[in-house]
ROZADREN-541334 format. One record per residue (C-alpha): residue in three letters; x, y, z. Coordinates in steps of 0.05 Angstrom, whole numbers, padded with zeros to 5 digits, always signed. Example, Ala and Ser with C-alpha at 12.3 -4.5 7.8 and 13.67 -1.06 7.14 Angstrom:
2
ALA+00246-00090+00156/SER+00273-00021+00143/
***
This chain:
266
MET-00808+00091-01276/SER-00792+00049-01209/PRO-00729+00053-01170/ALA-00677-00003-01180/VAL-00679-00025-01112/ALA-00637-00086-01092/SER-00675-00141-01055/SER-00652-00173-00989/GLY-00595-00221-00981/SER-00523-00220-00974/ALA-00476-00164-00991/ALA-00453-00206-01047/GLU-00522-00216-01075/LYS-00538-00147-01071/VAL-00480-00120-01106/ALA-00487-00169-01159/GLU-00564-00153-01173/LEU-00544-00082-01176/GLN-00484-00101-01231/ALA-00534-00140-01270/ARG-00600-00087-01269/ILE-00544-00032-01291/ARG-00519-00074-01346/GLY-00593-00081-01370/MET-00599-00008-01376/GLN-00530+00013-01395/ARG-00527+00041-01466/THR-00467+00090-01474/ARG-00404+00057-01466/VAL-00339+00094-01438/ASP-00288+00115-01493/SER-00221+00071-01481/HIS-00180+00140-01483/GLY-00218+00196-01451/LEU-00290+00212-01420/PRO-00331+00278-01444/THR-00300+00329-01397/ALA-00320+00397-01378/PRO-00273+00452-01416/GLU-00256+00485-01355/ILE-00234+00418-01323/ALA-00194+00396-01384/SER-00158+00454-01393/LEU-00132+00454-01320/LEU-00118+00370-01330/GLY-00084+00387-01399/GLY-00133+00340-01431/PRO-00202+00299-01417/LEU-00209+00256-01356/ARG-00177+00189-01372/ALA-00213+00122-01365/GLY-00180+00074-01327/SER-00149+00128-01276/ALA-00160+00159-01211/TYR-00165+00233-01191/SER-00162+00259-01114/VAL-00205+00318-01101/PRO-00193+00329-01023/ASP-00250+00361-00987/SER-00293+00391-01046/VAL-00362+00352-01061/ALA-00377+00410-01110/LEU-00315+00399-01159/ALA-00321+00324-01151/THR-00396+00332-01175/ALA-00377+00381-01233/MET-00325+00330-01260/MET-00380+00275-01263/ALA-00433+00320-01294/ALA-00399+00321-01364/PRO-00393+00247-01373/SER-00463+00231-01337/ALA-00501+00287-01382/ALA-00462+00247-01443/GLY-00496+00186-01423/VAL-00440+00149-01379/TRP-00471+00116-01321/CYS-00435+00144-01254/ALA-00441+00119-01178/VAL-00432+00159-01111/VAL-00405+00116-01056/GLY-00399+00127-00983/MET-00436+00197-00985/PRO-00502+00191-00944/SER-00511+00271-00942/PHE-00496+00277-01020/GLY-00538+00337-01046/VAL-00581+00302-01106/GLU-00616+00366-01129/ALA-00550+00412-01125/ALA-00517+00347-01177/ALA-00580+00351-01220/ALA-00565+00430-01227/ALA-00498+00412-01239/GLY-00518+00371-01301/VAL-00513+00302-01271/ASP-00565+00255-01304/LEU-00601+00222-01240/GLU-00635+00167-01282/ARG-00561+00140-01289/LEU-00532+00150-01221/VAL-00519+00101-01176/PHE-00523+00118-01098/VAL-00484+00071-01043/PRO-00492+00114-00985/ASP-00459+00067-00936/PRO-00411+00011-00961/GLY-00399-00009-00890/ASP-00328-00047-00885/GLN-00330-00071-00955/TRP-00312-00002-00984/LEU-00259-00034-01030/THR-00306-00091-01048/VAL-00367-00050-01066/THR-00327+00006-01100/ALA-00285-00045-01143/ALA-00355-00078-01160/VAL-00394-00014-01177/ALA-00332+00002-01225/ASP-00348-00053-01259/VAL-00407-00028-01291/VAL-00408+00048-01289/GLY-00356+00096-01321/VAL-00344+00141-01264/VAL-00345+00128-01189/VAL-00345+00182-01137/ALA-00323+00155-01073/VAL-00300+00178-01001/PRO-00245+00132-00985/PRO-00227+00102-00915/ALA-00172+00144-00881/ARG-00121+00090-00889/VAL-00125+00044-00946/ALA-00068-00011-00956/PRO-00021-00005-01010/ALA-00037-00074-01043/GLU-00114-00051-01042/VAL-00096+00011-01082/SER-00059-00024-01127/ARG-00120-00081-01134/LEU-00173-00024-01144/GLY-00121+00015-01200/ALA-00119-00057-01232/ARG-00193-00060-01236/LEU-00201+00010-01260/ARG-00156+00004-01317/GLY-00185-00070-01334/LYS-00256-00040-01340/GLY-00240+00034-01364/SER-00275+00064-01306/THR-00249+00127-01271/LEU-00247+00139-01196/ILE-00256+00211-01166/ALA-00232+00207-01093/LEU-00256+00253-01048/GLY-00191+00258-01009/ASP-00117+00241-01019/TRP-00108+00172-01061/PRO-00042+00143-01081/GLN-00025+00130-01150/SER-00080+00192-01170/GLU-00069+00221-01243/ALA-00076+00285-01208/THR-00102+00323-01150/LEU-00152+00380-01159/ARG-00155+00431-01100/VAL-00205+00486-01089/SER-00182+00548-01049/GLY-00203+00622-01042/SER-00280+00620-01041/GLU-00309+00680-01055/TRP-00390+00691-01061/VAL-00417+00742-01118/GLY-00484+00777-01115/LEU-00492+00817-01046/ASP-00484+00891-01054/ALA-00488+00937-00989/GLY-00524+00881-00944/SER-00575+00875-01002/GLY-00587+00821-01058/HIS-00580+00746-01064/LEU-00519+00700-01071/GLN-00514+00688-01144/ALA-00450+00645-01150/ARG-00380+00628-01117/ARG-00317+00641-01146/VAL-00265+00601-01129/THR-00189+00579-01150/VAL-00181+00512-01174/THR-00107+00480-01169/VAL-00084+00419-01211/ASN-00020+00379-01191/ALA-00010+00325-01238/ARG+00034+00261-01208/ALA+00101+00273-01201/GLY+00142+00293-01257/ALA+00081+00307-01302/GLY+00086+00382-01307/ARG+00075+00446-01264/PRO+00013+00460-01226/ARG-00044+00496-01265/SER-00095+00540-01234/ALA-00155+00578-01255/SER-00211+00623-01229/LEU-00279+00586-01234/PHE-00354+00598-01216/LEU-00371+00538-01176/PRO-00430+00542-01177/ASP-00449+00599-01220/ALA-00517+00628-01221/ASP-00551+00566-01258/GLY-00511+00518-01211/ARG-00457+00497-01264/LEU-00390+00508-01270/ARG-00354+00558-01311/ARG-00298+00609-01316/ALA-00296+00669-01275/GLU-00259+00719-01331/ARG-00313+00772-01302/VAL-00367+00777-01259/PRO-00436+00789-01304/ALA-00465+00858-01286/ALA-00539+00821-01267/TRP-00499+00794-01211/GLN-00487+00857-01173/SER-00423+00871-01138/PRO-00383+00818-01103/ALA-00382+00797-01030/SER-00327+00760-01009/VAL-00339+00706-00956/PRO-00266+00672-00945/LEU-00268+00601-00931/ARG-00255+00592-00854/GLU-00209+00546-00826/GLN-00212+00529-00749/SER-00147+00536-00715/PRO-00119+00472-00679/ALA-00120+00520-00612/ALA-00193+00531-00618/VAL-00212+00459-00620/PRO-00228+00435-00550/GLN-00177+00377-00531/ARG-00198+00312-00504/GLU-00169+00258-00466/PRO-00148+00205-00512/GLN-00201+00145-00511/PRO-00190+00071-00527/LEU-00206+00054-00597/GLN-00269+00008-00605/GLN-00278-00041-00660/PRO-00341-00034-00696/GLU-00381-00089-00711/PRO-00379-00111-00793/HIS-00441-00091-00830/GLU-00465-00101-00893/PRO-00470-00043-00946/GLN-00528-00006-00959/VAL-00547-00004-01037/ALA-00600+00053-01049/PRO-00601+00074-01123/LEU-00636+00137-01132/ARG-00716+00147-01137/ALA-00703+00171-01217/LEU-00664+00108-01233/VAL-00701+00068-01293/SER-00719+00000-01274/
***
């Protein structure tokens, strides 16, 4: 197996080549109504992930990866955009098929163009959107998703999301009286559907469990020993050193870096 590396050239040429190579390898098509979805996620959403929709997952790469894992394991091509430090090994442990994962670590100032182009040929796109996205760009990408039947999982707040999934109450399991090993992390996941679509739903989940997967956390297996709580820490505004405001500098535009994973089939 050799990597599907885009050749040198303009950004448009790189994206076009990447699209062509993925189409050549694509075998599993996304269902027009729903994606393969982990039961733990489906119960919170009230159904499967919907093709052609967008979901917001602020501040939880682990949850976004878990959402991508089920469709990926079923043969759906996925992509990760704008995450240079994405944990490939953790994704594989979660169930993501690395042979069908496209990695675009830095889309540069062409985030919308690159994300839309990738969404043309893969079923699920996990992406870090810019801090500010114009409403027209949101609508344009939404139309692209609906037209192609692709699903966006935005690591941040995203307008027009089908639902927003948040993680809270982190608690690690496995330590007992200062000994043992961390086995799993228990969290609370809360889903808020779009306005008028029902009340929030919450569930206690292991994210990850001892095998790196997502699972319900009804009770802690005896083999995992006693739980040790490690709460999420939030830095208070007062603890952050204050700096004098500096004038903004406009970054020089640059082309996106497209680096498909080593395990991709050529």
